[in-house]
N, C-alpha and C positions, 0 to 999 in steps of 0.2 A: 800232673796226674789228673786223669779224668775220673769224676765220681758219678756214679749212677745209683738210683734207687730201684730195687727189684721188688715189686709187690706180687705176692704169690699166695696161693692157698695150698696147704699141705695135702689136701685130699684130691687136688686136681692132677690128672695125669699129664696135662699140658705143662704144668709147673715142673713135673719130673723131667719132661723132655728138655725144657729150658735149662734146668740145672745140669743135665747131662752135656749140654752144649757150652757150658761156662769155659771149658778149656779152649774154646775157639775164640774167646774174646781177645782183643788186642792187648798187648802188654801195656802196663801202666793204667789199667782200668781198675778202679776200686769200687766194689759192689757192696752196697748196704742192703741187707736183707730186711724186708718189710712184710712180715706175714699178715695176712688178712683172713677173715672168715667170710667167704663168698656167700654162704647161706645166710649170715647175718645181714649182709648188704641187700641180698635179694628180699629177705623178709621185711627189711626196713622200707623198701620201695614197693612192696606188694607184688613181687614177681616170683615165679617158680623157676627152679633150676632145670637144666637140661635133663637131669636124671629123673625128674618128676613128670616129664612129658614123654610118653612111650616112644613116639617116632624120633624125637631128638635123642633119647637115651640110646636107642638102637644105633642111630647114625653115629653118635659120639663114640660109642664103644668100638664100632667097626672102624671108624676113622683112626682112633687111637691105636688099634691093633695094626692097621695099615702103616701108620707113621713109624711104629716101633720096628716093624719088619723092614721097611724102607731104609731106616737109618741104622739098623743093627743094634737097637737099644733093647736090652733085656726087659721084658715086661710080662707079668703074669697077673691078669685081672682076677679079682675075687669072683667066686661063683655068684650067679644071679640070685636074687631073693626068690623064695618060693613063688610060683605062679608068674614069674617074669622071665624074659629071655633077653639076651643082648642081640 
């Protein structure tokens, strides 16, 4: 049996897409879930996340929506905060 560790952040839509693809893993693969807090890692290293940078936030949300449509994965993004748009 092959064992793999999956590091993911609950808030990341990319983690959601990966989770949706778990059924395509080869048989005999055992996945150990390793949740992480990306915001904590970013803070530790003095970086901002993509959602904190307007251009990256817009691109990320558009890309996530495109991936969901392409792969047929149901996805409903939360409404943007006031004075922001995706």
